[in-house]
N, C-alpha and C positions, 0 to 999 in steps of 0.2 A: 248516273248517280241514282241509287236505289232510294226507296221511301225511307228506309231506316237511316240512311245517311242524311237525308234531308231533315229527318226528325232530330237527330243529334245536333245537326248544324243549327237548327232553330232553337233548341234548348241552350246551346252555347251562346247564341246571340242574346237570349233572354237573361242569362247569367251576366253577360257583359254589361247590360243596361242596369243591373242591380248589384254591382260590386260593393262589398263592404270592407271596412278597414278594421282588423282585429288588433287587440293590444290596447294598453292604456294611452289616453291622450295626455299630452304634456300640460302640467299646471305649474305656474311660477311658484317657487317656494315662498312661504310667508315666515318672516322673522320678526321678533319683538326687539325693536331698537330704541335706544334712549331718545327722548324728545329734544334734548339740548346737550351741548358739550358742557364740560365742567364749568360752572358759573364763574369761579374765581379766575379762570383762564380766559373764558369767552369775552369777558368785559373788555379786555385789551384788544380784541380782534373783531369787535362788533360794529366798527365804523362803516358808514355807507360808502362803498366804492363800486366802480363798474367792474363786472366780471370780465375775464379775458382768458382765452385758451393760450394765447402767446404771452405767458406770464413773464418770460425773461426780459421783455421790452420794458417792464416796470422798473428794472434796475437802471434804466437810462444809460446803458453802456454799449456804444456801437460795436466795440470789439466782441463783446459777449454775443450780441445779436448775430454778427457775422459767423462766429465759430459754430453756433447752434445751427444756423442755416446750412453751413457746409456739412456738418455732421449728419443732418437729416437727409442729405443727398448721397453722401459717400459711405456712411458707416456700414460695415458688412452685416451686422446684426439686423439693421433695418432693411437692408436689401434682401437678406434671406427671408425675413418676415413677409416682405412683399411677394417674393416668389412662392412662398407657401400659400398665400391667398390665391394666386393664380392656379397652383396645383390643386387646391381644394375645390375651386370652381369647376375645373374640368373633370375632377373625380365625380362631382355631382352630375355633370352633364352626361358622363358615361352611364351612370345609373338611371338617369331620367330617359335615356335613349331606349330603355327596355319597354317603355310605353308604346313605342312605334313599331310597326312591322319591320322585319329584317329579311333580307334576301341575299342569296349567293348563287353564283354561276359556276358550274363545273363542266369541264369538257375533256375529252380524251380521244386521241387518234392513234391507232396501232396499225402499222403496215407489216403484213407477214413477209418474212424473208426466207422461209423454208420450213423444214420439219426434221424430226430426228426419231430414230428407233434404235434397236440393238445393233444394227449394222453401222450406225453413225449418223452424221448430220447431212441432210440433203438441202442445198440452197435452191430456192425457187422464189424469186422476187414477186411473182404473181400469186403466191399461196393464198392470200386473203387480206381483207381490210376491215377493221372494226372502227366504228365511229360512235361517239356518245356525246350528247350535249344535254345538259339538265339545268333548269333554273328552279331553285327551291325558295319558297316563301314561308316565313314563320311569324306567328304573332302570339305572344304569351299574354293571356288575359289575366289581369291583376284582380282575381276574384276576391281575395281576402286581404288585399292591401299590402302585400309583401314589398312590392316595388315602391308603393307610396311611402311606406315606413323607411325604406332604404334612402329614398330621396329626402325625406324629412330629416333623417339623421345626417345625411351629407350636407343639407342646407344649414343645419345647426352647427356642424363642424366648420363650414365655410365662414359663418358669422363668428365662430370662435377664433378662427385664424385672423380675421379682421381685428378682433380685440387683442390678439397676440401681437399684431403689428403696432397697434396703439400702445400696448404695454411696453414694447421694445422702444418705441419712440419716446415715451415718457421717461423711461430709464436712461436712455442715451442723452436726452435733453438735460436731465438733472445731473448726470455724471459730467457732462461738459461744463455745466455751470459750477459744480462743486470743485472740479479741478482748476477751473479758471480762477475762482475765488481763492483757492489755496495758493495758486501761483502768484497772484497779486499780493496776498497776505505775506508770503515769503519774501517778495521784493521789498515790502515795507520793513520786515524784520531784518533783512540784510542791511538796509539803509540804517536802521537803528544800531545794528552791530558795528557798522562802519563809524557811526557817530561815537559810539562807546570807545572804539579803538582810537579815534582822534582825541577824545577827552583824556584818556589814560596816557596817550603820548604827550599831551600838553602837561599833564601832571608829572610825568617822568622827566621831561625837560626842565620843569621848574625845580624838581627835587635835585636833579643833577647840578644845576647852577648853585643851589644852596649847599650841596655837598662839597662842591669845589671851593666855596667860600667858607666852609667849615661850620656852617650853621646847622645843617642836618646831618644825621648819622649815616654810616654805611648801611645799617639795617633798613632805614627808610628808603635808600636807593634800591636795595634788593627787593623790597616789598613793592615799590612802584614799578620796577622792571617785571616782577612776577605778574602783577595785575595787567600790565600791557600785553605780555605774552598770552595770558589767559584770554583777553579780549580778542587778540588776533586768532586764537584757536577756535573761537565761536563762529567764525565766518565759514570755513570749509563745509561743516555739516549742513548749514542752511543752504549754501550754494549747491551742494550735492542733491539735497531734497528738492530744490527748485528745478534742477535739471531733469530729475526723474519725473516730476509732475509735468514738465513740458513734453517729455517723451510720451507720457500717457495721453496727454491731449492730442499729440500727433497720431497716436493709434486710434483714438476715438474719431478723428477726422479722416482716417485712412490716408495719411500723408506722411512725408518724411520729417523727422525732427528738425532737420536743417531749414525746412520751410516755415517753421513756427516763428522764427525771428521776425519775418515780415508780418504775420498775423498779429503778433503781440507788441508791435513797436509803438502803436499810436497812444495808448492809454496806460497809465501806471497806477491809477487809484483802485482801491478795493470797491467793487460794485456795492452801491447803497440800496438796500431792499426798501420796498414801499413801507410807509408808516403803519399801514393796517392792511389786513387781508380778509376778505369776506369768506367766512367758513360755512355759512348757511346751516343746514340741519344734518344730523347723522344719516337720516334716510336718503339724502341726496347722493351719498356715496354709492348707493346701488345703481345710480344712473351715470355716475361720473368715473368711477374707478374701473379701468379696463380689466384688471385681474378679477374683480368681482363679476363683471359682465361676462368674462370668459368662463368663469366657474359656473355661472348660471346657464350658459349655452351648453356646457358639458353635461349638465343634468338633462337638457333636452335631447342631446345625442343619445345618452344611455336609455332614456325613456323610449325613444323611437326604436332602438335596437331590441327592446323587449317585444315590441310589435312584430319586428322581423322574425324573432324566434317563435312567437306565437303562431305566425302564419305557416310555419313548418308543420303544424298539426293538421292542416287542412289540405285538400287536394289542389293540384295545380292543373289548370286547363289551358291549352293552347290550340290555335288553329294553324294548320300547315297545308301547303299545296306545292305542286311540282309540275313543271312542263318538261317532258322528256322526249328526246329524239335519240333513237338507238338503231344502229345499222351494224349487225354482226357480220353479215355476209351480203352479197349482192341480192340474194333472194329473201333475206330476213330484215325487214324494215319495220320499226315500231315507233309510233307517235302516240304519246299518252298525255292526258291532262288530269291531274288528281287534286282533290280538295277534301279536307276532313278534320275533325277534332282529335286531339290527343289528351288523354287523362292520366295523371300521375299522382299517386297517393302513397305516402310513406306509412303504411298501415302498422308495421311491426317495429317502429322506431319511436313510439309514443313516450316511453320512459326516458329515452335519451333526449327527446325534444323538450319534455316537461322540465327535466333537470337543467337544460340549457336556459329555459325561461327563468328558473330560479337563480341561475348564475347572473343573468343580466339584471334581474331585480336587485340582487346584492350590489351590483355595480351602481345602480341608481341610488341606493342607500349611501354608498361611499361618496358619490358625487354630491349628494345633498349635505353630508357632513363636511366635505371639503369646502363647499360653498359657505356654510356657516362659519367654518374656521377662517376663511378668507375675509369674510365680513368683520369678524371680531378683530382680526389683525389690522384691517383697514381703520377701524375706529381707534384702535390702540396707537397706530402710526400718527393719526391726526392729533390725538390728545398729547402724545409725547412731543410732537413738533411744536404745538402751541405752548406747552409747558417750558420747553427749552428756550423758545423765543422770549417768553415773559421774563424768566429769571436771568437769561444772558443779557438782555437789555438793561435790567436793573443793575447787574454787575458792571456793565459798561459805563454807566453813569458814575458809579463809585470809582472805577479805575481812572477815568478821565480826570476826575477831581483830584485823585491821589497823584497822578502824573504832574499836574500843575503845582501841587504843594511840594513834591519831591524835587522838581526842577528848581523851584525857588530855594529849597533847602540846600541843594548841591551848590548853587551859585553863592549863597551866603557862606557856606562852609569853605568854599574856595577862597573867598575874601578873608575869612577868619584865619585860615591857614597861612596866608601870605602875611598877615599881621602877627602871626605867632601865638594866637590865643587858643588854637586847637591843634592836636597832633595829626600826623598823616593818616593814621588809622581811621579817624572819624571822617576825614575828607574822602578817603577811598570807599568807606562804607556808604556814605551819602551818595556818592556817584554810582555805586553798585546798585543801591536801592532804586535810584531814579531810572537807570537803564533797564533793570529787571522788571519793574512795574510798567514802564513804557512798552517793553516787548510783550508783556502779557496783555496790555490794553490793545495793542495791534492785533494779536492773535484772537482776542475775544471779539474784536470788531469783525474779523473774518468769520467767527462762529455765528454771530448774529445773521450775517448774510447767508451762511450755509444752512442754518436752521430754517430760514425763510424758504430756501430752495426745497428743503425736505418737506416743508408744509405744503408747498405747491404740488410736489410729487405725491404726497399722501392724499391730497384732494383729487387726484386723478389727472394731474398734469396741468390744471388750470383752475381758476376760481369758479365757484359755483354761483348759480343765479341767486340774487338777493331775495330774502323773504319780503312779503308784502308789507306795506306801511302798518297795517293792523297787527301783523305778527311781530314786527319790530317793537311796536308800542307795548304789546303784551309781555315780550321778553324783558324790556326795560323795567316794567313794573315788578316782574319777578326778581330781577337782580336787586332792585331797591328793597324789596321785601326781605330778601335774604341777608 
């Protein structure tokens, strides 16, 4: 090795000890968020309760707990999300491997079998023998942080895939709960429709007897018959919808619809949501919502890629070496050992590289805007869910009171009809009002539970940490002042 080679090698090592990373460093985006949720809504959800990521257990329904447990294990979307995490981790590992030296071995053996000229081919097994064995070693020095930025981008992408898995899990959990609540609600509505059918059948039989005795008219009989047939026709659509919901549940659990009968056999009640849900502060969404966290990680990915593009403006330095054994003929034997630096610089591509930097800077801008959009949507989801819970609960109280009054009215109207003080039309209308409002009360009860699920989903799949006692006192004073 000559002196010039030693000098270049020494310079390379000095560069290696002083590598720099070009391009912008990632900074978390800063957003202005509201300090509180809407006060008129927050009052109904400010009770002190213990936070929990396993929110479905607060419905106290063992069947719901089992269904969500099965879906978390078997649902294809969750399994794909897990596989993407593994894929992203090994992609990062491939890029990180560039920091370490690499080596490869190459060998070749050629045995001469003859020669040829214009006269033709002449076979001669002892014509000659060529042997080559070479071991090459290379090490690319990350002078300006290209590899570091690539690993940084891959790391952020890996973390983004983890948030993607969390997002898929939150979505599947909520979908299982929503479909299960819909299934139980439809069961109650079917039972109500069957009760209506029995009631109208009782009225029909009563009118038939009176008609045979000549007390009621043929018109009353036809009207009673029509109401009975109408009540019978209400059942098939509800049963059809319930079967479809059951099939969707089976798909979420990655099982056969025929297996759902076993899972759904134990309980028949609509899951009851917790009386209150801790919603904490809007700023907590940035730490709890997986879609928000994933959008933030995407900004980190794009920022690191700006650094990768910036590193293209600078030279690339690597060290390489080789151990070579070559034997072309019996009298020609070569053994060499080589070591030295390689310098590569894209001198006439600056315009292209600079425009590529601008391209990735534009992608960073897009990622920041997408992050802001995701945060705004997250806040809107929580506000909407709390609003729906509040007003649906208020309506439920009114509907339950109305059902009690209409049940009494239908009973009294039945007695009055038998005494002949009211006509059949008033009896049928009273019965119809009772059944209709009771059906709506059942459906609304299901909506209360469903909106609670949507609030848990909007909060990131679980309740948030409670504010401190001092913060809760300040908030209470603000509510009273308003």
